[in-house]
N, CA, C and O atoms as a DFTB+ gen file, in Angstrom:
324 C
 N C O
     1  1       0.847      -1.167       0.000
     2  2       0.000       0.000       0.000
     3  2       0.897       1.236       0.000
     4  3       1.845       1.327       0.779
     5  1       0.589       2.174      -0.873
     6  2       1.380       3.393      -1.021
     7  2       0.579       4.582      -0.510
     8  3      -0.602       4.740      -0.817
     9  1       1.272       5.436       0.301
    10  2       0.601       6.609       0.840
    11  2       1.359       7.849       0.403
    12  3       2.583       7.838       0.280
    13  1       0.615       8.912       0.173
    14  2       1.211      10.184      -0.194
    15  2       0.848      11.206       0.865
    16  3      -0.303      11.325       1.285
    17  1       1.885      11.949       1.287
    18  2       1.669      12.995       2.278
    19  2       2.024      14.310       1.613
    20  3       3.080      14.432       0.993
    21  1       1.158      15.280       1.738
    22  2       1.411      16.599       1.186
    23  2       1.913      17.515       2.294
    24  3       1.280      17.666       3.340
    25  1       3.067      18.121       2.035
    26  2       3.658      19.035       3.008
    27  2       3.809      20.386       2.336
    28  3       4.314      20.469       1.216
    29  1       3.380      21.440       3.003
    30  2       3.491      22.769       2.408
    31  2       4.966      23.153       2.154
    32  3       5.861      22.765       2.905
    33  1       5.185      23.909       1.098
    34  2       6.529      24.356       0.734
    35  2       7.180      25.131       1.872
    36  3       8.382      25.000       2.105
    37  1       6.412      25.920       2.566
    38  2       6.935      26.714       3.682
    39  2       7.521      25.795       4.762
    40  3       8.582      26.085       5.316
    41  1       6.843      24.711       5.052
    42  2       7.325      23.760       6.056
    43  2       8.633      23.120       5.607
    44  3       9.560      22.980       6.404
    45  1       8.715      22.734       4.347
    46  2       9.950      22.147       3.806
    47  2      11.093      23.159       3.908
    48  3      12.206      22.802       4.295
    49  1      10.821      24.417       3.563
    50  2      11.846      25.465       3.636
    51  2      12.332      25.647       5.082
    52  3      13.529      25.809       5.317
    53  1      11.418      25.621       6.032
    54  2      11.793      25.758       7.440
    55  2      12.664      24.590       7.893
    56  3      13.647      24.786       8.607
    57  1      12.310      23.396       7.483
    58  2      13.080      22.204       7.839
    59  2      14.492      22.300       7.265
    60  3      15.470      22.030       7.963
    61  1      14.595      22.684       6.002
    62  2      15.905      22.799       5.363
    63  2      16.756      23.897       6.002
    64  3      17.967      23.739       6.156
    65  1      16.129      24.993       6.368
    66  2      16.854      26.082       7.041
    67  2      17.386      25.609       8.383
    68  3      18.536      25.881       8.727
    69  1      16.559      24.905       9.142
    70  2      17.005      24.397      10.443
    71  2      18.120      23.365      10.286
    72  3      19.070      23.358      11.069
    73  1      18.013      22.501       9.289
    74  2      19.054      21.507       9.050
    75  2      20.377      22.181       8.685
    76  3      21.439      21.756       9.141
    77  1      20.311      23.222       7.872
    78  2      21.517      23.956       7.490
    79  2      22.175      24.582       8.716
    80  3      23.394      24.515       8.877
    81  1      21.358      25.193       9.582
    82  2      21.877      25.811      10.799
    83  2      22.493      24.758      11.723
    84  3      23.568      24.977      12.280
    85  1      21.819      23.623      11.888
    86  2      22.341      22.550      12.735
    87  2      23.649      21.981      12.179
    88  3      24.566      21.671      12.939
    89  1      23.732      21.847      10.873
    90  2      24.956      21.349      10.239
    91  2      26.126      22.271      10.544
    92  3      27.212      21.800      10.881
    93  1      25.918      23.572      10.432
    94  2      26.979      24.534      10.732
    95  2      27.384      24.469      12.199
    96  3      28.571      24.532      12.520
    97  1      26.404      24.345      13.091
    98  2      26.704      24.275      14.522
    99  2      27.487      23.008      14.859
   100  3      28.429      23.055      15.651
   101  1      27.109      21.887      14.269
   102  2      27.824      20.632      14.521
   103  2      29.261      20.735      14.021
   104  3      30.181      20.278      14.699
   105  1      29.466      21.324      12.852
   106  2      30.824      21.501      12.328
   107  2      31.663      22.366      13.267
   108  3      32.831      22.066      13.516
   109  1      31.075      23.420      13.779
   110  2      31.798      24.306      14.699
   111  2      32.150      23.570      15.996
   112  3      33.255      23.725      16.518
   113  1      31.227      22.782      16.509
   114  2      31.474      22.029      17.738
   115  2      32.565      20.989      17.513
   116  3      33.462      20.840      18.343
   117  1      32.494      20.271      16.399
   118  2      33.528      19.267      16.096
   119  2      34.895      19.915      15.976
   120  3      35.886      19.367      16.459
   121  1      34.959      21.071      15.337
   122  2      36.239      21.763      15.169
   123  2      36.811      22.159      16.524
   124  3      38.018      22.054      16.741
   125  1      35.956      22.613      17.437
   126  2      36.425      23.014      18.771
   127  2      36.829      21.797      19.601
   128  3      37.847      21.826      20.292
   129  1      36.045      20.742      19.537
   130  2      36.340      19.552      20.337
   131  2      37.636      18.881      19.897
   132  3      38.433      18.445      20.727
   133  1      37.835      18.805      18.609
   134  2      38.989      18.091      18.092
   135  2      40.091      19.028      17.622
   136  3      41.109      18.580      17.094
   137  1      39.889      20.339      17.814
   138  2      40.845      21.366      17.422
   139  2      41.323      21.146      15.987
   140  3      42.510      21.271      15.684
   141  1      40.387      20.822      15.126
   142  2      40.709      20.614      13.722
   143  2      40.498      21.905      12.963
   144  3      39.560      22.659      13.223
   145  1      41.376      22.137      12.037
   146  2      41.232      23.317      11.193
   147  2      40.157      23.042      10.150
   148  3      40.233      22.043       9.435
   149  1      39.152      23.916      10.053
   150  2      38.120      23.726       9.029
   151  2      38.718      23.845       7.625
   152  3      39.854      24.287       7.456
   153  1      37.950      23.451       6.644
   154  2      38.408      23.513       5.249
   155  2      38.797      24.940       4.906
   156  3      38.031      25.877       5.127
   157  1      40.008      25.093       4.360
   158  2      40.545      26.417       4.046
   159  2      39.598      27.206       3.144
   160  3      39.106      26.693       2.139
   161  1      39.355      28.448       3.515
   162  2      38.530      29.345       2.706
   163  2      37.048      29.304       3.027
   164  3      36.290      30.169       2.588
   165  1      36.628      28.295       3.798
   166  2      35.198      28.210       4.136
   167  2      34.865      29.279       5.178
   168  3      35.755      29.843       5.814
   169  1      33.581      29.544       5.336
   170  2      33.149      30.509       6.352
   171  2      33.621      30.080       7.738
   172  3      34.023      30.911       8.552
   173  1      33.567      28.768       7.995
   174  2      34.014      28.260       9.284
   175  2      35.511      28.507       9.472
   176  3      35.953      28.828      10.575
   177  1      36.298      28.358       8.392
   178  2      37.740      28.578       8.478
   179  2      38.038      30.028       8.833
   180  3      38.898      30.299       9.671
   181  1      37.328      30.966       8.195
   182  2      37.568      32.386       8.492
   183  2      37.246      32.699       9.942
   184  3      37.993      33.425      10.597
   185  1      36.145      32.163      10.453
   186  2      35.792      32.383      11.856
   187  2      36.856      31.781      12.774
   188  3      37.279      32.416      13.740
   189  1      37.289      30.549      12.470
   190  2      38.313      29.862      13.249
   191  2      39.621      30.650      13.218
   192  3      40.267      30.840      14.249
   193  1      40.001      31.103      12.030
   194  2      41.243      31.850      11.864
   195  2      41.208      33.164      12.647
   196  3      42.189      33.525      13.298
   197  1      40.095      33.870      12.587
   198  2      39.951      35.126      13.341
   199  2      40.052      34.881      14.846
   200  3      40.680      35.658      15.565
   201  1      39.429      33.798      15.320
   202  2      39.490      33.480      16.749
   203  2      40.931      33.195      17.177
   204  3      41.378      33.664      18.223
   205  1      41.655      32.420      16.359
   206  2      43.053      32.104      16.663
   207  2      43.898      33.374      16.669
   208  3      44.755      33.542      17.537
   209  1      43.667      34.260      15.721
   210  2      44.429      35.515      15.652
   211  2      44.167      36.375      16.882
   212  3      45.097      36.961      17.437
   213  1      42.916      36.455      17.310
   214  2      42.593      37.258      18.493
   215  2      43.235      36.663      19.751
   216  3      43.673      37.404      20.631
   217  1      43.292      35.334      19.839
   218  2      43.966      34.692      20.967
   219  2      45.452      35.053      20.971
   220  3      46.021      35.360      22.018
   221  1      46.071      35.015      19.793
   222  2      47.491      35.371      19.680
   223  2      47.724      36.815      20.124
   224  3      48.674      37.097      20.854
   225  1      46.874      37.708      19.691
   226  2      47.024      39.125      20.052
   227  2      46.868      39.309      21.555
   228  3      47.667      40.010      22.176
   229  1      45.850      38.690      22.150
   230  2      45.622      38.806      23.589
   231  2      46.800      38.264      24.392
   232  3      47.131      38.792      25.453
   233  1      47.433      37.204      23.879
   234  2      48.552      36.578      24.582
   235  2      49.904      37.188      24.218
   236  3      50.948      36.724      24.677
   237  1      49.875      38.238      23.385
   238  2      51.116      38.937      23.043
   239  2      51.978      38.227      22.018
   240  3      53.166      38.526      21.904
   241  1      51.410      37.298      21.275
   242  2      52.176      36.571      20.259
   243  2      52.041      37.272      18.905
   244  3      51.374      36.781      17.994
   245  1      52.683      38.414      18.803
   246  2      52.685      39.152      17.548
   247  2      53.898      40.072      17.523
   248  3      54.534      40.309      18.549
   249  1      54.208      40.584      16.342
   250  2      55.332      41.502      16.174
   251  2      54.817      42.753      15.484
   252  3      54.091      42.670      14.493
   253  1      55.187      43.898      16.002
   254  2      54.806      45.163      15.392
   255  2      55.956      45.637      14.509
   256  3      57.111      45.663      14.933
   257  1      55.626      46.006      13.287
   258  2      56.625      46.491      12.332
   259  2      56.199      47.893      11.900
   260  3      55.062      48.105      11.480
   261  1      57.132      48.854      12.010
   262  2      56.795      50.244      11.717
   263  2      57.214      50.708      10.325
   264  3      56.670      51.686       9.812
   265  1      58.163      50.026       9.715
   266  2      58.615      50.460       8.393
   267  2      59.257      49.278       7.657
   268  3      59.361      48.174       8.191
   269  1      59.686      49.543       6.408
   270  2      60.249      48.477       5.581
   271  2      61.545      47.926       6.170
   272  3      61.807      46.727       6.085
   273  1      62.344      48.789       6.759
   274  2      63.612      48.351       7.334
   275  2      63.365      47.334       8.457
   276  3      64.014      46.289       8.507
   277  1      62.424      47.646       9.355
   278  2      62.087      46.720      10.438
   279  2      61.509      45.417       9.884
   280  3      61.792      44.335      10.397
   281  1      60.706      45.532       8.845
   282  2      60.127      44.340       8.226
   283  2      61.230      43.447       7.669
   284  3      61.211      42.233       7.875
   285  1      62.175      44.035       6.974
   286  2      63.289      43.265       6.411
   287  2      64.092      42.600       7.518
   288  3      64.455      41.429       7.402
   289  1      64.374      43.331       8.588
   290  2      65.122      42.755       9.711
   291  2      64.359      41.585      10.325
   292  3      64.944      40.551      10.647
   293  1      63.061      41.757      10.483
   294  2      62.250      40.695      11.065
   295  2      62.261      39.445      10.172
   296  3      62.456      38.331      10.657
   297  1      62.052      39.640       8.876
   298  2      62.028      38.503       7.954
   299  2      63.395      37.836       7.865
   300  3      63.487      36.611       7.789
   301  1      64.450      38.636       7.876
   302  2      65.796      38.069       7.856
   303  2      66.076      37.256       9.112
   304  3      66.775      36.244       9.051
   305  1      65.539      37.685      10.249
   306  2      65.763      36.955      11.495
   307  2      65.067      35.581      11.455
   308  3      65.504      34.643      12.121
   309  1      64.007      35.473      10.689
   310  2      63.312      34.190      10.572
   311  2      64.129      33.190       9.760
   312  3      64.060      31.985      10.000
   313  1      64.897      33.689       8.807
   314  2      65.727      32.818       7.960
   315  2      66.815      32.136       8.772
   316  3      67.180      30.996       8.483
   317  1      67.333      32.814       9.777
   318  2      68.446      32.261      10.552
   319  2      67.991      31.306      11.639
   320  3      68.821      30.636      12.253
   321  1      66.717      31.229      11.885
   322  2      66.213      30.336      12.958
   323  2      66.082      28.932      12.469
   324  3      65.676      28.051      13.226
């Protein structure tokens, strides 16, 4: 026996929207739990990258460069390490 159920388009759209939101939330949770880098260039990657950068700044893990000479010195110092 075959049955057909009619579902309004609006209901289908709501279901798909909720599934999309849940998928994004699960990906974000998995990335945090397993500290995995999201796929490069994705929206999740940009959010992850921004969070990591802000952590580095708060913890003082950055270098300030004021001009080209300082930049060259900094880059040259990386070559010798």
